[in-house]
C-alpha positions as CSV (number, residue, x, y, z in Angstrom):
1,M,-44.7,29.7,-21.4
2,L,-43.1,28.5,-18.3
3,F,-40.9,25.9,-20.0
4,P,-39.1,28.3,-22.3
5,L,-38.6,30.8,-19.5
6,V,-37.0,28.1,-17.3
7,G,-34.8,27.1,-20.2
8,L,-33.7,30.7,-20.7
9,L,-32.9,31.2,-17.0
10,A,-31.0,27.9,-16.9
11,G,-29.0,28.9,-20.0
12,L,-28.2,32.3,-18.5
13,L,-27.1,30.7,-15.3
14,F,-24.9,28.3,-17.2
15,G,-23.4,31.1,-19.3
16,I,-22.7,33.2,-16.2
17,G,-21.1,30.2,-14.5
18,L,-18.9,29.6,-17.5
19,T,-17.9,33.2,-17.6
20,I,-17.1,33.5,-13.8
21,S,-15.1,30.3,-13.9
22,Q,-13.1,31.4,-16.9
23,M,-14.2,28.4,-18.9
24,V,-14.9,30.9,-21.8
25,N,-11.2,31.9,-21.8
26,P,-9.4,29.6,-24.2
27,E,-6.0,30.4,-22.9
28,K,-7.1,29.3,-19.4
29,V,-8.5,26.1,-20.7
30,V,-5.4,25.2,-22.8
31,A,-3.3,26.0,-19.7
32,F,-5.5,23.6,-17.7
33,L,-5.2,20.9,-20.3
34,D,-1.4,21.4,-20.6
35,F,-0.4,19.0,-17.9
36,G,3.3,19.0,-18.7
37,G,3.5,22.8,-19.3
38,I,4.6,22.1,-22.9
39,A,2.4,24.5,-24.7
40,T,1.9,27.3,-22.2
41,G,4.9,26.9,-19.9
42,T,2.8,26.2,-16.8
43,W,0.0,24.0,-15.9
44,D,-3.0,25.8,-14.4
45,P,-5.0,23.4,-12.2
46,S,-7.7,25.9,-11.2
47,L,-10.3,24.7,-13.7
48,G,-10.2,21.4,-11.8
49,L,-11.8,23.2,-8.9
50,V,-14.6,24.4,-11.3
51,M,-15.2,20.8,-12.4
52,G,-15.1,19.5,-8.9
53,A,-17.6,22.2,-7.8
54,A,-19.9,21.2,-10.7
55,L,-19.9,17.6,-9.5
56,L,-20.8,18.7,-6.0
57,F,-23.9,20.5,-7.3
58,A,-24.8,18.0,-10.0
59,A,-24.5,14.8,-7.9
60,P,-27.5,15.6,-5.6
61,G,-29.6,16.5,-8.7
62,F,-28.9,13.2,-10.3
63,Y,-29.6,11.4,-7.0
64,I,-33.0,13.1,-6.7
65,A,-33.8,12.6,-10.4
66,R,-33.3,8.8,-10.1
67,R,-36.0,8.7,-7.5
68,R,-38.6,10.6,-9.4
69,E,-41.0,9.3,-12.0
70,A,-40.7,12.4,-14.2
71,P,-39.1,15.9,-14.2
72,I,-41.0,18.8,-12.7
73,L,-41.6,20.4,-16.2
74,G,-41.8,17.3,-18.3
75,D,-43.5,13.9,-18.9
76,R,-40.4,11.8,-18.7
77,F,-36.6,11.9,-18.4
78,D,-34.8,11.7,-21.7
79,T,-31.8,9.5,-20.7
80,P,-29.5,7.6,-23.1
81,Q,-30.5,4.0,-23.5
82,R,-27.4,2.8,-25.3
83,R,-24.6,1.5,-23.2
84,N,-22.2,0.3,-25.8
85,L,-19.1,2.0,-27.2
86,D,-18.7,2.1,-30.9
87,G,-16.3,3.7,-33.4
88,R,-18.6,6.7,-33.9
89,L,-18.7,7.5,-30.2
90,I,-15.0,7.0,-29.7
91,G,-14.2,9.0,-32.8
92,G,-16.4,11.8,-31.8
93,A,-14.9,11.9,-28.3
94,L,-11.4,12.0,-29.8
95,L,-12.4,14.8,-32.2
96,F,-14.0,16.8,-29.4
97,G,-11.0,16.4,-27.1
98,A,-8.5,17.3,-29.8
99,G,-10.5,20.4,-30.6
100,W,-10.8,21.4,-27.0
101,G,-7.1,20.8,-26.3
102,L,-5.9,22.6,-29.4
103,V,-8.1,25.8,-29.3
104,G,-9.5,25.8,-25.7
105,Y,-13.2,25.8,-26.8
106,C,-16.1,23.4,-26.5
107,P,-19.6,24.3,-27.6
108,G,-21.1,25.7,-24.4
109,P,-18.2,28.0,-23.5
110,A,-17.8,29.1,-27.1
111,I,-21.5,30.1,-27.4
112,A,-21.2,31.9,-24.0
113,G,-18.0,33.5,-25.2
114,L,-19.7,35.1,-28.1
115,A,-20.9,37.8,-25.7
116,F,-17.3,39.1,-25.5
117,G,-17.1,39.7,-29.3
118,R,-13.7,38.0,-29.9
119,M,-13.3,37.2,-33.6
120,E,-11.7,33.8,-32.9
121,T,-14.8,32.8,-30.9
122,V,-17.0,33.9,-33.8
123,I,-15.0,31.9,-36.2
124,F,-15.0,28.9,-34.0
125,V,-18.8,29.0,-33.5
126,A,-19.3,29.5,-37.3
127,F,-17.2,26.5,-38.2
128,M,-18.8,24.5,-35.4
129,L,-22.2,25.2,-36.9
130,L,-20.9,24.4,-40.4
131,G,-19.6,21.0,-39.0
132,M,-23.0,20.3,-37.4
133,L,-24.8,21.1,-40.7
134,A,-22.3,18.9,-42.6
135,Y,-22.9,16.0,-40.2
136,R,-26.6,16.4,-40.5
137,R,-26.4,16.3,-44.3
138,L,-24.0,13.4,-44.4
139,T,-26.1,11.3,-42.0
140,A,-29.3,12.0,-43.8
141,P,-31.1,8.9,-45.3
142,G,-29.3,7.8,-48.5
143,H,-25.8,8.5,-47.4
144,D,-23.3,5.7,-46.5
145,I,-22.3,7.0,-43.1
146,A,-25.9,7.4,-41.9
147,Y,-26.4,6.1,-38.3
148,G,-27.0,2.4,-38.2
149,Q,-25.9,1.7,-41.8
């Protein structure tokens, strides 16, 4: 019972942080990503402070985690083992970045943004879920683009 409760509290804290920092506001995100002021007319660097603050809090956590055998509520750390870049990773990163830059949403802030009831957020999350389902179906055994084939 403790593990789901901690997960819920962590998710709530994350969502509150995204909301306070305005990361759930797509116009703010697009203005931050618009370095030349081409799309919005002005560049808004304030989200850089949010990202910098996140690093200040995350860095000590990663430092402590590297010195521990296992997390407090788990048997082991689940860290990525692959270190190589491939076309799938680069393509996914490009697709993510293009989507974030065009509409101002990425998965976490979009889900947190559902609380505000904006129709464009609902549409984004619905299509994000459809994309995840399509990916899962296309990468199932027997399809040509399955991982490792």
